[in-house]
Structure formats: structure tokens, C-alpha cells
C-alpha positions in Angstrom: 6.3 -91.8 -23.5 7.7 -89.2 -26.0 11.3 -89.8 -26.8 13.8 -87.6 -29.2 16.8 -89.6 -30.2 19.8 -87.7 -31.8 22.5 -89.8 -33.5 25.7 -87.9 -34.8 27.7 -88.3 -37.9 30.6 -89.9 -35.8 28.2 -92.9 -35.1 26.8 -93.2 -38.2 29.9 -93.7 -40.4 32.6 -95.9 -41.0 36.2 -95.4 -40.8 36.3 -94.0 -44.4 33.7 -91.4 -43.6 30.9 -93.1 -45.4 27.2 -93.4 -43.9 27.0 -97.1 -42.6 23.8 -98.7 -43.4 24.1 -101.2 -40.4 24.6 -98.2 -37.7 21.4 -96.7 -39.5 19.6 -100.2 -39.2 20.7 -100.8 -35.3 19.3 -97.1 -34.6 16.0 -97.9 -36.6 15.5 -101.4 -34.8 15.7 -100.0 -31.3 13.3 -97.1 -32.4 10.7 -99.5 -34.1 11.1 -101.5 -30.7 10.3 -98.5 -28.3 7.0 -97.7 -30.9 6.3 -101.6 -30.3 6.1 -100.6 -26.6 3.9 -97.6 -26.9 6.4 -94.7 -27.1 6.4 -92.1 -29.9 10.0 -91.4 -31.1 11.6 -88.9 -33.2 14.8 -89.1 -34.5 17.3 -86.1 -35.1 19.8 -87.1 -37.6 23.4 -85.8 -38.7 25.3 -87.2 -41.7 24.3 -85.1 -44.6 27.4 -83.8 -45.5 29.2 -87.3 -45.0 26.8 -88.9 -47.4 27.3 -86.2 -50.1 31.1 -86.4 -49.9 31.6 -89.7 -51.9 29.7 -88.7 -54.8 31.6 -85.8 -55.2 35.1 -87.6 -55.0 35.7 -85.9 -51.8 36.0 -89.0 -49.6 37.3 -88.2 -46.1 38.1 -84.7 -46.7 35.6 -82.8 -45.2 35.4 -79.2 -46.7 35.9 -76.2 -44.5 34.3 -73.5 -46.5 30.7 -72.9 -46.4 29.4 -72.5 -49.8 30.9 -76.2 -50.5 29.6 -77.6 -47.1 26.2 -76.4 -48.2 26.4 -77.9 -51.5 27.8 -81.3 -50.2 24.6 -81.2 -47.9 22.5 -80.7 -50.8 23.9 -84.0 -52.5 24.1 -85.9 -49.2 20.5 -85.1 -47.8 18.4 -87.4 -50.0 21.1 -90.2 -49.6 21.1 -90.1 -46.1 17.3 -89.9 -45.9 16.9 -92.9 -48.2 19.3 -95.0 -46.0 16.8 -94.0 -43.2 14.0 -95.3 -45.3 15.3 -98.3 -46.4 15.9 -99.2 -42.3 12.8 -98.2 -41.4 10.4 -99.8 -44.3 12.3 -103.0 -43.8 10.5 -103.0 -40.4 7.2 -102.0 -41.8 7.5 -98.3 -40.2 7.2 -95.1 -42.5 9.4 -92.2 -41.7 9.0 -88.6 -42.7 11.8 -86.3 -43.5 11.6 -82.7 -41.4 14.2 -80.2 -42.1 14.5 -77.5 -39.8 16.8 -74.4 -39.9 17.5 -71.8 -37.1 15.0 -69.4 -38.4 12.2 -72.1 -37.4 13.1 -71.5 -34.0 13.5 -67.7 -34.1 9.9 -66.7 -35.7 7.0 -67.8 -33.5 4.7 -68.7 -36.4 7.4 -70.7 -38.0 8.0 -72.3 -34.4 4.3 -73.3 -34.3 4.2 -74.8 -37.6 6.8 -77.1 -37.0 5.3 -78.1 -34.0 2.0 -78.9 -36.0 4.0 -80.9 -38.3 5.7 -83.1 -36.3 2.4 -83.7 -34.3 0.4 -84.6 -37.0 3.3 -86.9 -38.2 3.2 -88.6 -34.5 -0.5 -88.9 -35.2 -0.1 -90.7 -38.3 2.2 -93.2 -37.0 5.0 -92.1 -38.7 8.8 -91.6 -37.4 10.0 -88.1 -38.2 13.5 -88.0 -39.2 14.6 -84.5 -38.4 17.6 -82.7 -39.4 19.1 -79.3 -40.0 18.6 -77.9 -43.3 22.7 -77.3 -44.0 22.2 -76.7 -47.8 20.5 -73.3 -46.7 21.0 -72.4 -43.1 24.8 -71.9 -41.8 24.6 -71.6 -38.1 24.0 -75.7 -37.3 26.7 -76.8 -39.6 29.1 -74.6 -37.3 27.4 -75.4 -34.0 28.1 -79.1 -33.3 26.3 -81.7 -34.8 23.2 -81.0 -34.1 22.7 -81.5 -30.7 21.1 -78.3 -30.0 18.5 -78.8 -32.6 17.8 -82.0 -30.9 17.2 -80.2 -27.5 15.1 -77.6 -29.3 13.2 -80.6 -30.8 12.7 -82.1 -27.7 11.2 -78.8 -26.2 8.9 -77.8 -29.2 7.4 -81.4 -28.2 7.3 -81.4 -24.7 9.1 -84.8 -24.7 9.6 -86.6 -21.8 13.4 -88.1 -22.6 16.3 -87.0 -25.2 18.6 -89.7 -25.9 21.9 -88.4 -27.0 23.8 -91.2 -29.0 27.5 -90.5 -29.3 30.7 -92.8 -29.7 31.5 -92.9 -25.9 29.8 -94.4 -22.8 28.7 -91.1 -21.6 30.2 -88.2 -19.9 33.2 -89.7 -18.1 35.6 -88.1 -15.1 38.5 -88.0 -17.4 39.7 -88.2 -21.0 40.1 -91.8 -21.4 42.9 -91.4 -23.6 44.9 -89.6 -21.0 43.5 -91.3 -17.7 42.9 -95.1 -17.9 40.9 -94.8 -14.5 38.3 -92.5 -16.3 34.9 -93.4 -15.2 31.2 -93.0 -16.4 29.3 -90.3 -14.2 26.0 -91.8 -14.2 23.9 -89.0 -12.8 24.2 -85.4 -13.2 21.5 -83.1 -10.9 22.4 -79.9 -12.4 25.2 -79.1 -15.3 27.5 -76.7 -13.6 31.0 -75.1 -14.5 32.9 -78.3 -13.1 31.1 -80.6 -15.2 31.4 -78.5 -18.3 35.3 -78.3 -17.9 35.1 -82.3 -18.2 33.6 -82.0 -21.5 36.2 -81.3 -24.2 34.8 -79.4 -27.1 36.7 -81.3 -30.1 34.7 -83.7 -32.1 36.0 -86.5 -34.6 37.3 -85.9 -37.8 33.8 -86.9 -39.6 31.5 -84.8 -36.9 31.6 -81.5 -35.9 30.3 -82.0 -32.3 31.6 -83.4 -28.7 30.9 -84.0 -25.5 30.8 -80.3 -25.0 28.1 -79.7 -27.5 26.1 -83.1 -25.8 26.2 -81.8 -22.1 25.3 -78.3 -23.4 22.0 -80.1 -25.4 21.6 -81.8 -22.1 21.4 -78.8 -20.1 19.2 -77.1 -22.6 16.8 -80.3 -22.2 16.9 -80.2 -18.5 15.9 -76.4 -18.3 12.8 -77.6 -20.7 11.7 -80.3 -18.1 13.1 -83.1 -20.5 15.3 -85.9 -18.8 18.2 -86.6 -21.2 20.7 -89.2 -21.4 24.3 -89.3 -23.0 24.9 -92.9 -24.0 27.0 -94.9 -26.8 25.3 -95.7 -30.0 27.1 -98.6 -30.2 25.5 -100.2 -26.7 23.0 -103.1 -27.2 19.6 -101.7 -26.9 20.5 -98.2 -25.9 17.3 -96.8 -26.7 15.5 -99.1 -24.6 17.6 -98.8 -21.8 17.4 -95.1 -21.8 13.7 -95.3 -22.0 13.8 -97.8 -18.9 16.2 -95.8 -17.1 18.4 -99.0 -16.8 21.4 -98.0 -14.3 24.7 -97.5 -16.2 23.5 -97.1 -19.9 24.9 -93.5 -19.9 25.2 -90.2 -18.1 21.7 -89.2 -16.7 21.0 -85.4 -16.7 18.0 -84.7 -14.6 15.3 -82.2 -15.7 14.9 -79.2 -13.4 12.1 -79.1 -11.3 11.6 -75.4 -12.3 10.9 -75.1 -15.9 11.6 -72.1 -18.3 8.3 -71.0 -20.0 8.7 -71.5 -23.7 9.0 -67.8 -24.6 12.0 -67.7 -22.3 13.5 -71.0 -23.1 13.4 -69.4 -26.9 15.2 -66.5 -25.9 17.8 -68.5 -23.9 18.6 -71.0 -26.5 17.2 -70.7 -29.8 18.3 -66.8 -30.7 21.8 -66.1 -31.2 23.3 -63.0 -29.5 24.1 -60.2 -31.3 26.0 -58.3 -28.8 26.5 -57.7 -25.0 25.4 -54.9 -22.5 27.7 -54.5 -19.7 26.0 -53.4 -16.6 27.2 -52.5 -12.8 26.8 -54.5 -9.9 23.8 -52.6 -8.7 21.8 -53.5 -11.9 22.7 -57.1 -11.8 21.7 -57.5 -8.2 18.2 -56.0 -9.4 18.0 -58.2 -12.3 18.8 -61.2 -10.7 17.7 -60.6 -7.0 14.4 -58.5 -7.6 13.5 -59.3 -11.0 13.5 -56.0 -12.5 13.8 -54.9 -15.9 17.3 -53.4 -17.2 17.2 -49.5 -17.2 19.9 -47.2 -18.9 21.2 -46.0 -15.5 22.6 -49.6 -15.0 24.3 -49.6 -18.2 27.9 -49.0 -18.3 28.8 -50.2 -22.2 28.0 -52.5 -24.8 29.8 -54.7 -27.2 28.7 -55.5 -30.7 25.6 -53.7 -32.9 22.2 -54.5 -33.0 18.7 -53.5 -33.9 15.7 -53.2 -31.9 14.2 -56.6 -30.7 17.5 -58.2 -31.1 18.9 -61.0 -28.5 21.7 -59.7 -26.3 23.6 -61.0 -23.7 23.9 -58.9 -20.0 27.0 -58.9 -18.3 29.2 -57.4 -15.6 33.1 -56.7 -16.1 33.8 -59.0 -13.4 31.4 -62.1 -13.5 30.8 -62.1 -17.3 27.6 -63.0 -18.5 24.8 -64.1 -16.4 21.5 -63.1 -18.4 20.2 -62.8 -21.7 17.3 -61.1 -23.4 15.7 -59.0 -25.8 16.8 -55.4 -26.3 14.2 -52.7 -26.8 16.5 -50.5 -28.3 19.1 -50.3 -30.7 22.6 -50.5 -29.7 23.4 -46.9 -30.7 20.8 -45.4 -28.6 21.8 -47.7 -25.5 25.3 -46.8 -25.9 24.0 -42.9 -26.3 22.0 -43.6 -23.0 24.4 -45.6 -21.0 24.3 -44.4 -17.3 21.3 -42.1 -17.8 18.5 -42.3 -15.0 15.0 -42.4 -16.4 14.2 -38.3 -16.2 17.1 -37.8 -18.3 15.6 -39.9 -21.4 13.6 -38.4 -24.2 9.8 -38.2 -23.6 7.8 -41.0 -25.2 10.6 -43.3 -24.9 10.5 -46.9 -23.2 12.8 -46.8 -20.3 13.7 -50.4 -20.3 16.6 -51.6 -22.4 15.7 -55.2 -21.6 11.9 -55.8 -20.0 12.0 -58.3 -17.4 9.1 -60.4 -19.6 12.3 -60.7 -21.9 14.8 -61.6 -19.8 16.6 -65.0 -18.8 19.0 -65.1 -15.6 21.5 -68.0 -16.6 22.6 -70.0 -13.9 
């Protein structure tokens, strides 16, 4: 089995916000055991910013401005990797650092290079230790504790399982801080709006994620055909239990039977939308029910500004966003052509605003 294990900052640090070597060692031991059982494992780790705070005299005071966050990450990344290296080396395992940025999932050639590198590391018996390249890329610092990155890595490698380790037992029926009767939701067949309401967006003081980002990552994995488990990092043999499917190990999110092709998953989750195209109900029906391309006649307005080829959301005034795709024309032209029939467009113009091959209908 091929497994991606993600552990967040709050599960890797002590109360003072410093990287806890014993927490890293626990995960390294469980990953080593999984390898011994014949599984290939990739680790996605957060913690570069936390590792960089103490050397700079910023203990416990996580900066909020981007340049400082990036500088702290640059100081902390090699310290974080040194901790992982020590933990794995003590168990006779060679780790390899892989730093990824959003552009690695946006540009197809970089996407393929990233996959080739990770595949070769696994062939060589190395445990890839992946982190977002916080020192030069800003999206993931703001996004939420590398959860999306872990789901994208799981897709990139066609993994069988994504394990999202956190500081709670999994997705609960209520906030345990407010409801002592909250219980674990052991299995999720489909992530829907009611479940997303249960997940809170707030992370810990030391991390930047939360259950909402864990659930979103599990949803991404499910769309990739990857089973996901959200579980407590402190649980004994949590990685082994997730691999074995032990009941109660955490919240299991089932993989969807119908998988999105790689290109459409890339459009749906790896690209940040530059704006929104607002359409009428007739256009929505054509896109959702009949699999058509979006034409100017169905457009009633736009939000934002973009160039040709940018990712855009597609929405109706009443129901909100229901699809995402790549715009074939810049926003100025889409706005100018809104409501126009194909025969009213200039000659030699591609009539599709978003082609159906570049469109993903969201649940």
C-alpha cells in the first residue's frame, strides 16, 4: 500500500511552540514499522515556522506579516528537517527533503517533475519528507497547515491512503469544548454541507489549520479515489491502525467510486480562482445536466479580473458556486459578451467561455 502521512504543527510542537523531538520520533517509528510491513510511506510535515521562532527570539509569538513568516520559515526549515533526519536515521531509514510550492501543481511540467522525483525516492527506499516551500510561496502559509498539499501529494502519487494526523480523535458530532457528549464520526461516505458545518475553521495558536481544512483535504483525497483517515497523532500506532482499517482509529472518509481525471482534479483543487462568472439557470442546467460548454449567452455578469487561461468559479445568483473551470477569454471580453448569442460574436472567435473539457462540476 502507498500511504501519505501528514502531521501538523500543533501535533509536532510542545506547549511553548518548539518542535517536540519525541512527537517526531513517534511518527518516524510508526512510519518505519509500516515500511517494514511492506508499505511505501511519504510524510508531509508542517512546522518550519515554529522551528524558526526560537533562534530568532520570537518564542510563542507567531508573526502575521508575510515577509517575516517567510524569513522565519527559511530559518526553521533545515532545523525541522534535521529533527526528522535524526529520528529516521536512528531507525536505519534515510529521509529525503522535498519542498513544493503551489506552482508545482499549476504547471503541468513541474507537476510531472515532482512526481518523478517522489517516485524515484520511493524506489530508492527513501522516505520523502515533504513540506510547503514557505520561504518563497505564500499560498500555503495562509491556506491551512499543509492539508491541501498532503491531498495533492496523495493524488500525485496515486496513493491508497491519506492519513491526516491532528490533535483530536477525528471529526466529532459537536465541539467537545461546548458539548461533553460529542462523539467520533467513524465513517463518512460523502463530505456534504452538513458535515462541513461540524468542522470549525480555527486552528491552534501554534498551527494554522483546523478540522475544516482536514475535512476539505479528505474530500480532495476522496475525489482522487484515495481513502482518508483523520486521526489523533497521539494515539498509539495510529499509522498502523489507519493502514489496517482498525475500527475507531479515527474518521474514515471513503474514496469516491467515480474518480476525477488528473486534469480535472488539478483544475478543481490545485488552482486558485481568479474570479467568478455568474450565469443564469438555463446555463447551469446545460453545464450540469447536459455536459455542455459555457457560452456567452448564459453569462449574466462577472466578479474579478483575469487573463485567458485563468481558473474561474461558475455561479448562479441564487445557488452560488457550482463549478470551476479555465476561462478561454479574459474577463474584459467575457463581460463585454455577456448575454450575446454565438452569431453576435466577432468572427474567428472561439465561442466557448469555458469549454466542457476544462470544467468541473462541484457537488
